[in-house]
C-alpha positions in Angstrom: -3.4 -14.4 -10.0 0.2 -15.7 -10.0 1.0 -18.3 -12.6 3.2 -20.5 -10.4 3.6 -23.1 -13.1 5.1 -20.5 -15.4 7.5 -19.5 -12.6 8.5 -23.0 -12.0 9.4 -23.4 -15.7 11.9 -20.5 -15.6 15.1 -22.3 -16.5 17.7 -20.1 -14.8 17.5 -20.8 -11.0 18.9 -17.4 -10.1 16.2 -15.7 -12.2 13.6 -18.0 -10.8 14.6 -17.1 -7.2 14.6 -13.4 -7.9 11.1 -13.5 -9.4 9.7 -15.6 -6.6 11.2 -13.3 -4.0 9.8 -10.2 -5.7 6.3 -11.8 -5.8 6.5 -12.9 -2.2 7.4 -9.3 -1.1 4.6 -7.9 -3.2 2.0 -10.2 -1.8 3.2 -9.8 1.8 2.7 -6.0 1.4 -0.8 -6.6 0.0 -1.7 -9.0 2.9 -0.5 -6.5 5.5 -2.6 -3.7 3.9 -5.7 -6.0 3.7 -5.2 -6.9 7.4 -5.0 -3.2 8.2 -8.2 -2.5 6.3 -10.0 -5.4 8.1 -8.8 -4.2 11.6 -10.0 -0.6 10.8 -13.4 -1.9 9.7 -13.8 -3.9 12.9 -12.8 -0.8 15.0 -15.3 1.2 13.0 -18.1 -1.2 14.0 -17.0 -1.1 17.6 -17.1 2.7 17.6 -20.7 2.6 16.3 -21.7 0.6 19.4 -21.6 -3.0 18.2 -20.3 -5.6 20.6 -17.7 -8.2 19.6 -20.4 -10.8 19.6 -22.5 -8.8 17.2 -19.6 -8.2 14.9 -18.7 -11.9 14.9 -22.3 -12.8 13.9 -22.3 -10.1 11.2 -19.1 -11.2 9.5 -19.2 -14.9 10.2 -16.4 -15.3 12.7 -16.1 -16.4 16.3 -16.0 -13.7 19.0 -12.6 -15.0 20.0 -11.3 -14.4 16.4 -12.7 -10.9 16.3 -10.9 -10.1 19.6 -7.7 -11.5 18.2 -7.9 -9.4 15.1 -8.6 -6.3 17.0 -5.5 -6.7 19.1 -3.0 -7.8 16.4 -2.0 -6.9 12.9 -1.2 -3.5 11.4 -2.8 -0.5 13.2 -5.2 1.5 11.0 -3.0 4.6 11.1 -0.2 2.7 9.3 -1.5 3.9 5.9 -0.9 7.5 7.0 2.8 6.7 6.3 2.4 4.4 3.4 1.3 1.0 2.1 4.8 -0.5 1.6 8.5 0.2 2.2 9.1 4.0 2.8 11.7 6.1 1.1 12.8 9.0 3.3 14.4 11.7 1.1 16.8 13.9 3.1 18.0 17.3 1.8 21.8 17.3 1.7 24.4 20.0 1.7 27.8 20.0 0.1 30.5 20.6 2.8 32.8 23.5 2.1 35.6 22.6 -0.3 34.7 18.9 0.0 32.9 16.8 -2.7 31.0 14.8 -0.2 27.3 15.6 0.4 26.3 15.5 4.1 23.2 15.8 6.1 22.9 17.5 9.5 22.7 15.7 12.8 19.2 17.0 13.3 18.2 15.6 9.8 19.6 12.2 10.8 17.7 12.4 14.1 14.5 13.2 12.2 15.1 10.1 10.0 15.6 7.9 13.0 12.3 9.1 14.4 10.4 8.4 11.2 12.2 5.0 10.8 11.4 3.9 14.3 7.7 5.0 13.9 7.5 3.0 10.6 9.0 0.0 12.3 6.2 -0.1 14.8 3.8 -0.1 11.8 5.5 -3.1 10.1 7.0 -0.8 7.5 10.6 -0.8 6.3 12.4 2.4 5.5 15.4 3.4 3.4 17.0 6.8 3.4 18.1 8.8 0.3 20.3 11.8 0.5 19.3 14.5 -2.1 22.4 16.4 -3.2 22.4 20.0 -4.2 20.6 21.6 -5.9 17.9 19.6 -4.2 16.0 18.1 -7.2 14.2 15.4 -5.3 12.1 12.9 -7.2 8.6 13.4 -6.0 6.6 11.2 -8.3 6.7 7.9 -6.4 4.6 6.2 -3.7 5.4 5.8 0.0 7.6 8.9 0.1 8.5 11.1 3.0 10.5 14.3 2.2 12.6 15.9 4.9 14.2 19.4 4.6 13.3 23.0 4.1 12.9 24.7 0.7 16.3 26.3 1.4 18.0 23.0 0.5 15.1 21.4 -1.5 14.0 24.3 -3.8 11.9 22.1 -6.0 9.6 21.4 -3.1 9.0 25.2 -2.7 7.1 25.2 -6.0 4.8 22.3 -4.7 4.3 24.2 -1.4 2.5 26.9 -3.4 -0.5 24.5 -3.7 -1.0 25.0 0.0 -3.4 27.9 0.3 -3.1 28.0 4.1 0.5 27.8 5.2 3.9 28.0 3.7 7.5 29.2 3.7 8.7 32.6 2.7 12.0 34.5 2.9 13.3 38.1 3.0 16.5 39.9 4.0 16.2 38.4 7.5 16.1 34.8 6.2 13.5 32.1 5.9 10.3 32.0 8.0 6.9 30.3 8.0 3.6 32.1 7.4 -0.1 31.6 7.9 -1.4 32.8 4.5 -5.0 33.2 5.9 -4.1 35.4 8.8 -0.8 36.9 7.7 0.9 35.7 11.0 4.6 35.1 10.6 6.6 32.5 12.5 10.3 33.5 12.6 12.7 31.1 14.2 13.7 31.9 17.8 17.0 30.3 17.0 17.9 33.5 15.2 17.7 35.3 18.6 19.7 32.6 20.3 16.8 30.7 21.8 16.4 26.9 22.0 13.2 26.7 19.8 12.2 26.5 16.2 9.1 26.3 14.0 8.3 23.5 11.5 5.9 22.7 8.7 4.1 19.3 8.6 1.9 18.4 5.7 0.9 16.1 2.9 1.5 17.7 -0.5 0.5 16.7 -4.1 2.9 14.9 -6.4 3.6 16.9 -9.5 2.2 14.1 -11.7 -1.2 14.3 -9.9 -1.1 10.6 -9.1 -0.8 10.8 -5.3 0.9 12.7 -2.5 3.9 12.7 -0.2 4.5 13.5 3.4 6.6 16.6 4.1 8.5 17.6 7.2 10.6 20.8 7.4 11.8 23.1 10.1 13.1 26.6 9.5 16.4 25.2 10.8 17.6 21.7 11.6 16.1 21.5 15.1 12.7 22.3 13.8 12.9 19.5 11.3 13.8 17.1 14.2 10.8 18.6 16.1 8.4 17.9 13.1 9.4 14.2 13.2 8.9 14.1 17.0 5.4 15.6 16.5 4.6 13.0 13.9 5.9 10.2 16.1 3.8 11.3 19.1 0.6 12.2 17.2 0.2 9.8 14.3 -3.0 8.2 15.6 -4.6 11.7 16.2 -3.5 12.9 12.8 -4.9 9.9 11.0 -8.2 10.3 12.9 -8.5 13.8 11.7 -7.3 13.7 8.0 -7.0 10.0 7.1 -4.8 10.1 4.0 -6.0 13.4 2.6 -3.8 16.5 2.2 -3.4 18.8 5.2 -0.8 21.1 6.9 0.0 22.7 10.2 2.9 24.5 11.9 4.4 23.3 15.2 6.8 25.0 17.7 9.6 22.8 19.0 11.6 23.6 22.1 14.7 21.7 23.1 17.5 21.7 25.7 20.3 23.9 24.5 23.0 21.6 26.0 21.7 18.1 25.1 19.4 19.0 22.2 16.7 16.8 23.8 13.1 17.4 23.2 11.3 19.6 25.8 8.0 20.2 23.9 6.4 20.3 20.5 3.0 21.8 20.1 0.9 23.1 17.1 0.7 26.9 16.8 -1.8 26.9 13.9 -5.0 24.9 13.3 -4.6 21.7 11.4 -5.8 22.8 7.9 -7.5 20.2 5.8 -7.1 20.8 2.1 -10.7 20.2 1.2 -11.6 18.7 -2.1 -8.2 17.1 -2.7 -6.6 13.9 -1.7 
């Protein structure tokens, strides 16, 4: 419960404005999440065969109000991304003989995909470029990490918790592997083709207090393809795994001249990491 009277009594008006603004933002996020939970509950009742009239009688609303709530407010799959403003951490590289840290065009395109998807879910985003050696801070909520273990080596250690899929490397470079079947996915880009593979998953935070969403291609185009897949399949992914941990590998093909998407399809099952959230 907010003690408004205590806030009113803060003598410094600038401090009072800052505190009030922070509380407004905090409670708006909570209201949005509660609205999402309510809409999902209504949709669950519909999926079980109840009519809007029956739902209205059950929860003490008018049928018109139930219909309104089912067609407005945050979509249930919003929580797949987060419950508040997202931080999208992008792996950066130091340009040769230059102090500036840069991200690739494909990485920026991936960020734009995630940002636009978040906007449709009433979520704000901010980007964060992680400089070499790639020590990204993982212990925070509402986090999306973008970039391969090649530029974010700390994530490679977290990937070891995935018993199904992961990255590996040898003298021929980095590749993805299905640990259960032994199947390897080496990037067609290495052979001059306009295609790449990417990992999409939800991984555990090192502090054990949550998880983060992870998107990474073997090369830059694959990372862009992972973001495309998320953008086009968010509702389906949420139906299958909710907010639990999972992983899959997708294959992304693109036009060599324009870099535009041609297709992005899964090449492994969607593995649910059972027993963990």
